[in-house]
N, C-alpha and C positions, 0 to 999 in steps of 0.2 A: 771765891774768885779763882783761886788756884785749881780747884776741882773742875770748874767750868773750862779753864784753859786746857787741863789734862784731857777732859772728855772731848773737846774740840780737836785737840791734837791726835787723840786716838782715832776718832772718826775720820780725820783727814788721812792718816797713815793707812787705815783699813781700806779706804776708798781708792788709794793710789798704789797699794801693794800689789805685786804680781800675783796672778791667780795660779794656784797650784792645779795643774791639769792632771792630777792623779785620779784614781778610781772614784773618789768622792766628788769630783768635779767633771765628770764625763760630759762631753759635748756630743750632740747628735751628729752623725756623719753627714757631710754635705755631698749632694749629688755632683758627680763630675762626668765629663764625656767618657764614653766607653773606651776611647783610645788612651785616655789617661789611666783608666783601670788596667788596660793591657800593659802599659809601662810599669805600673805598680807590681806586676808579676815578675819583674826583673830584680826586685829588691834582693840584695845579696852581693857577693863578690864574684867577679868573672875574670878569668885569666886566659891568655892566649898569645897570639903572634900578630904582628902587623908587618906588611911588606912595605919597605921604604927603598925604592929603587930595586937593586938586586939583593939587598940584605933583609933579613927578618929581625925584628926587635920584639922583646917580650912586652906584653901589655896587660895591665890590670885596670879594671873598671869596677867601681863600687857604686851601687844604686841604693838610695834610701828614700823611703816615703816620709814626708814631713808636712808641716802646716795642717795637721788634722786630716791627712790623706788628700789634700787638695794640690799638692805639688810633689814632684819626684826630683831628687837631687842626684846628679851623676858626677862622680869624681873620676877623671881620667888621669892615669899615672899618679895615683895618690902618694903623697910623701916624697915626691921627687921635685927637682927644680922646674920640671915641665908640667907640674900638676895643673889641670884645668877643670873647671866646673861648669856644668850645664844645669839649668833649672827648667823643668817642664811644668806647665800649669795651664789652666783654662782661662781664656778670655772670651766670655760669653759661652757659646757652644763650640768654640774652636780651641784646639790645643796649640800652644806656642812654646818655643824654647829659646832661652837666651844662653849663649855659649860664652863664658868668660874665659878668653883665650890667652895662652902664653905670648901671643903676638901683641898683647896689650889693648885689644879691643873687645867688644862684646856684641857680636852680631845677633840680631833677633830673627828667628826663623819661625815660619808658620807651617803647620801640617798641611801638605798639599795633596797627599795621596795616602789612603789607608785601606788595607784589606786584611784578610786573615793571616797573611804571611809577612806583611811588612808595614812600616810607617815611614813615610818620606817627608822630610822637612826641608824648606828652602826659604832663602831670604826673599823679601819683597821690599824694595827700597833700600835705604842705607842706615836704618836704625842701628846704633851702636858702633858706627864707623866715623872716622874723621873725614874721610872722602871715599868715593866709590872705587878709587884706584888703589887704595892701600891693600896689602895682602890680608886676606881674611878667610875664614871658613864660611862657605856660601850655602852648603847643603849637607844633609846627613840623612842616610837611610839605615834603619835597623831592620834586619830580616830575622824572622824567627824560624830557625832550622828545626828545632824541636824544643821540648821543655828545658833542656840543659845546654843548648847550643844556639848562639846568635852570631850574626855577622853585621858589623857596622861599616859603612862606607862613608868617609868624610871627603867632601869635595872642596878644594881650596881654589881661590881666585887671586889673581894679581894683575894690576893694571886694568881692571875691569873685565878680565877674561878668565876662563877656566884654566887653571894651572895643572892640577892633577887630582886623582882619586887615591885615597889611602884606605885599604881594606883591613879590618881587624876581625880575625876569626877567634871566637871566644867560647869557653866552656864554663858552666857554673861551678864554682869551687864548693866542694862538699865537705 
């Protein structure tokens, strides 16, 4: 009787144990839209400057590929009180981004325009906001200057209207 209980317990534990995703448990790569593949090329650390009014502030952004290559995680100002995270992933054949903001909301943006030089995301609706009038990031465009330089422009809204654009000029940290 005890051996049956031990066998049943072992089988239950084996069935519910987390899968080790190491080389012995490799999973086939899942196809993702080409724009997400473009974002995966940003994996690494990027540093530069942002213009805020008349002053410039240092900016660091870290990109990581996660979830078996089906998502890109972006950490803006990592390790600071203003750290923010954006997650890029596919919904069907479209790339979407959710920006977890220091303002306490998480606007969801959809890729609206893509070409060889840039990807432009913009909100449609109010997903992730308590109301359309609260301050939030409404759009973001990443432009590919070359393999080691990018420019991000974040557009904020307040009271339902555009407030400002903040541009980040970044170089890949080597």
